[in-house]
C-alpha positions in Angstrom: -4.9 12.7 -64.5 -6.8 15.9 -63.5 -5.3 19.2 -62.7 -6.2 21.8 -60.1 -4.5 25.3 -60.3 -1.8 23.8 -62.5 -1.1 20.8 -60.2 -1.8 17.2 -61.0 -4.4 15.6 -58.8 -5.9 12.1 -58.6 -9.2 11.5 -60.4 -12.3 12.0 -58.4 -13.2 8.3 -58.1 -9.7 7.5 -56.8 -9.9 10.3 -54.2 -13.1 8.7 -53.0 -11.5 5.3 -52.8 -8.5 6.6 -50.8 -10.9 8.3 -48.5 -12.9 5.1 -47.9 -9.7 3.2 -47.4 -8.5 5.6 -44.7 -11.9 5.4 -43.0 -11.7 1.6 -43.0 -8.1 1.6 -41.6 -9.1 4.1 -39.0 -12.2 2.1 -38.0 -10.1 -1.1 -37.9 -7.6 0.7 -35.6 -10.4 1.9 -33.3 -11.9 -1.6 -33.1 -8.4 -3.1 -32.3 -8.0 -0.5 -29.5 -11.4 -1.4 -28.1 -10.5 -5.1 -28.1 -7.1 -4.5 -26.5 -8.5 -2.2 -23.7 -11.5 -4.6 -23.1 -9.1 -7.5 -22.7 -6.8 -5.5 -20.5 -9.8 -4.5 -18.3 -10.7 -8.1 -18.0 -7.3 -9.4 -17.0 -6.9 -6.6 -14.5 -10.5 -6.9 -13.1 -10.8 -10.6 -13.3 -13.1 -12.8 -11.1 -11.5 -13.4 -7.7 -11.3 -16.5 -5.6 -13.2 -15.0 -2.6 -13.7 -17.8 -0.1 -10.2 -18.0 1.5 -8.3 -16.2 4.3 -4.8 -16.9 5.5 -4.6 -18.9 8.8 -0.9 -19.6 8.7 1.1 -16.7 7.3 4.8 -17.1 6.4 5.7 -19.7 9.0 9.4 -20.5 8.8 10.5 -24.1 8.5 13.8 -24.1 10.2 16.8 -26.3 9.4 16.6 -26.3 5.7 19.6 -25.7 3.4 17.8 -25.9 0.1 14.7 -23.9 -0.9 11.2 -25.4 -0.6 9.7 -26.3 -4.0 6.9 -28.7 -4.9 4.1 -29.6 -2.5 1.5 -32.4 -2.5 -1.2 -33.8 -0.3 -1.2 -37.5 0.8 -4.8 -38.4 1.4 -3.8 -41.7 3.0 -1.5 -40.2 5.7 -3.4 -36.9 5.9 0.0 -35.1 5.6 1.8 -32.9 3.1 5.0 -33.8 1.3 7.4 -31.2 -0.1 10.8 -31.2 -1.8 13.9 -29.1 -1.6 16.4 -28.7 -4.5 19.9 -28.3 -2.9 20.4 -30.6 -1.2 17.7 -32.9 -2.6 15.4 -33.7 0.2 11.8 -34.8 0.7 9.9 -33.5 3.7 6.7 -34.8 5.3 4.8 -31.9 6.9 1.8 -31.6 9.1 -1.1 -29.4 8.1 0.3 -26.6 10.4 3.8 -26.8 8.7 5.6 -28.9 11.3 8.3 -31.2 9.9 7.4 -34.8 10.6 10.1 -36.5 8.6 13.1 -35.7 6.4 13.7 -38.3 3.6 17.1 -38.2 1.9 17.8 -39.1 -1.8 20.6 -41.4 -2.9 21.9 -38.9 -5.4 21.6 -35.1 -6.0 18.7 -34.0 -8.2 17.1 -30.7 -9.1 13.8 -31.6 -7.5 11.1 -29.1 -8.5 7.7 -30.9 -8.0 6.2 -33.9 -6.1 2.8 -35.4 -6.6 1.1 -38.3 -4.7 -0.8 -40.7 -6.9 -1.9 -43.3 -4.3 -0.7 -46.6 -3.0 2.4 -45.0 -1.4 3.7 -43.9 -4.9 4.9 -40.4 -5.8 6.0 -38.7 -8.9 9.1 -36.5 -8.7 10.0 -33.9 -11.3 13.7 -33.3 -11.9 13.8 -30.0 -13.7 17.3 -29.8 -15.3 17.0 -33.3 -16.8 13.3 -32.8 -17.7 12.4 -36.2 -16.3 9.8 -37.7 -13.9 10.8 -40.4 -11.4 8.3 -42.7 -9.8 9.2 -43.6 -6.2 7.6 -45.4 -3.2 7.5 -43.9 0.3 5.9 -45.8 3.1 5.8 -45.1 6.9 9.3 -46.3 7.4 11.1 -44.8 4.5 14.1 -42.7 5.4 15.9 -42.7 2.0 14.7 -43.0 -1.6 16.7 -44.5 -4.5 16.1 -42.0 -7.3 19.0 -43.1 -9.5 17.3 -46.5 -10.1 13.7 -45.3 -10.0 11.4 -45.8 -13.0 11.6 -42.6 -15.1 9.8 -40.9 -18.0 10.8 -37.9 -20.1 7.7 -35.9 -21.2 7.9 -34.4 -24.6 8.3 -30.8 -23.5 11.1 -28.4 -24.2 13.3 -29.8 -21.5 16.5 -29.0 -23.4 16.1 -25.4 -22.3 17.5 -25.1 -18.8 14.9 -24.3 -16.2 12.1 -24.4 -18.9 11.2 -28.1 -18.5 8.7 -29.9 -16.3 7.6 -27.8 -13.3 4.2 -28.4 -11.9 2.4 -31.8 -11.4 -1.3 -32.5 -10.7 -2.7 -36.0 -10.7 -6.3 -36.8 -11.9 -6.9 -40.3 -10.5 -10.2 -41.0 -12.2 -8.4 -40.6 -15.6 -5.0 -42.0 -14.6 -3.7 -38.7 -16.0 -1.0 -36.4 -14.8 -1.3 -32.7 -15.7 2.1 -31.1 -16.0 3.4 -27.7 -17.1 6.3 -26.2 -18.9 7.4 -23.4 -16.7 7.9 -20.6 -19.3 9.1 -19.7 -22.8 6.3 -20.5 -23.4 3.9 -21.4 -20.6 2.3 -24.7 -21.7 0.3 -27.5 -20.1 0.5 -31.2 -21.0 -1.4 -34.3 -20.1 0.6 -37.4 -19.3 -1.4 -40.6 -19.7 -0.2 -43.6 -17.6 -1.6 -46.8 -19.0 0.0 -49.5 -16.7 3.4 -48.1 -17.1 3.1 -47.0 -20.8 3.3 -43.3 -20.9 2.1 -40.8 -23.5 2.3 -37.0 -23.5 -0.4 -34.8 -25.2 -0.9 -31.1 -25.2 -3.8 -30.1 -23.0 -6.9 -28.3 -24.2 -6.2 -25.9 -21.4 -3.6 -24.2 -23.7 -6.6 -22.7 -25.5 -7.2 -20.5 -22.4 -4.1 -18.5 -23.4 -2.6 -18.7 -19.9 0.4 -16.7 -21.0 -1.9 -13.6 -21.0 -2.5 -14.1 -17.3 0.7 -15.6 -15.9 4.4 -15.2 -16.8 5.4 -18.6 -15.5 4.0 -21.7 -13.8 5.7 -22.8 -10.6 3.2 -25.3 -9.3 -0.1 -27.1 -9.9 -2.7 -29.1 -8.0 -5.9 -30.8 -8.9 -8.6 -30.8 -6.2 -10.5 -34.0 -6.6 -13.4 -32.9 -4.4 -14.3 -30.0 -6.7 -12.5 -30.9 -10.0 -10.8 -27.5 -9.8 -7.2 -27.2 -11.2 -5.0 -24.7 -9.3 -2.1 -23.1 -11.2 0.6 -21.3 -9.2 2.7 -18.5 -10.7 5.9 -17.3 -8.9 6.7 -14.3 -11.2 3.0 -13.1 -11.4 2.4 -13.9 -7.7 -1.0 -15.3 -8.2 -3.0 -18.5 -8.3 -5.3 -19.3 -11.2 -8.3 -21.5 -10.6 -9.6 -23.4 -13.6 -13.0 -25.1 -13.0 -14.4 -28.1 -15.0 -16.1 -25.7 -17.5 -12.7 -24.0 -17.9 -13.8 -20.7 -16.3 -11.0 -18.8 -14.6 -10.7 -17.2 -11.2 -7.7 -15.6 -9.7 -6.0 -15.2 -6.3 -3.4 -12.5 -5.7 -0.6 -13.5 -3.3 0.5 -10.0 -2.5 0.2 -8.1 0.8 -3.3 -7.1 1.9 -5.1 -9.9 0.0 -6.7 -12.7 2.0 -5.1 -11.3 5.1 -1.5 -11.6 4.0 0.8 -9.3 5.9 3.4 -9.3 3.1 3.8 -10.6 -0.4 4.5 -14.3 -0.7 8.1 -13.8 -2.1 8.6 -16.9 -4.3 5.7 -19.3 -4.3 6.9 -22.7 -5.6 4.4 -25.3 -4.4 0.6 -25.6 -4.0 -1.7 -28.3 -2.6 -5.3 -28.8 -1.5 -6.5 -31.3 1.1 -10.0 -32.0 -0.1 -11.4 -30.3 3.0 -11.3 -26.8 1.6 -7.8 -25.8 2.7 -5.1 -24.5 0.4 -1.4 -24.8 1.1 1.5 -22.9 -0.5 5.2 -23.1 0.1 7.7 -20.4 -0.9 11.4 -20.3 -1.2 13.4 -20.2 0.9 11.5 -21.8 3.8 8.0 -20.3 4.2 4.7 -22.2 4.7 1.2 -20.8 4.2 -2.2 -22.1 4.9 -5.5 -20.6 3.5 -8.8 -21.8 4.9 -12.4 -21.3 3.9 -14.0 -18.2 5.4 
């Protein structure tokens, strides 16, 4: 050890080392701050979906006891189908939000999502049980038998109440259903349907770190005409668009954006019709339509 004015001091080479180490730590801290602020700037100034404006704003669907949840487009009937959770009910809707039909279920179920896959067949998501039911609805259906329907349990964390399967989006060319775990954490899965034999795999979309952008997933839709995946978030009040190259764009569902008079309070279902229109339903009973500019 060396001394200076009677006090012990570190040798010169160690003092230089400590100085360099502090410099490195400080430089690393600055780099980390730059990265954090750059990422924060990106997620708060992200690319916007800019080709929509609201044409039906918060239309109330009367006569509902349960809250509107999932939404899907039936390309064969050119109508929308939605579900309510309590009581369990399936609604057929026109493109302007008019109720065309109310379809009852044989047993209560916590219905959170519905997705049309063709040939009069639909997937229903039952959130609390974490299962999917496959049902048939034709032009004459007034009641569906959910308790005896073909079911499948995706391998997500469905044991956590209200953290199971939430959104559904069907990719017909791949016979693949894209589904989501609502939160804790936000995750996306692919469900492969090979003639009734199901398999669940984690989606490559998880590499996009969606949890940085949305706090939950409340609905999903795949637009076959553009290959865009739309992800709806209730808590974050936004739509995330993922294109085929996995680029992201965002759509705020708060007042002042896209002509909205007020915030969409609790967006729970989303659908596209292949003609450029986007539909959203919100609890308790609100219907929205966005059309191309």
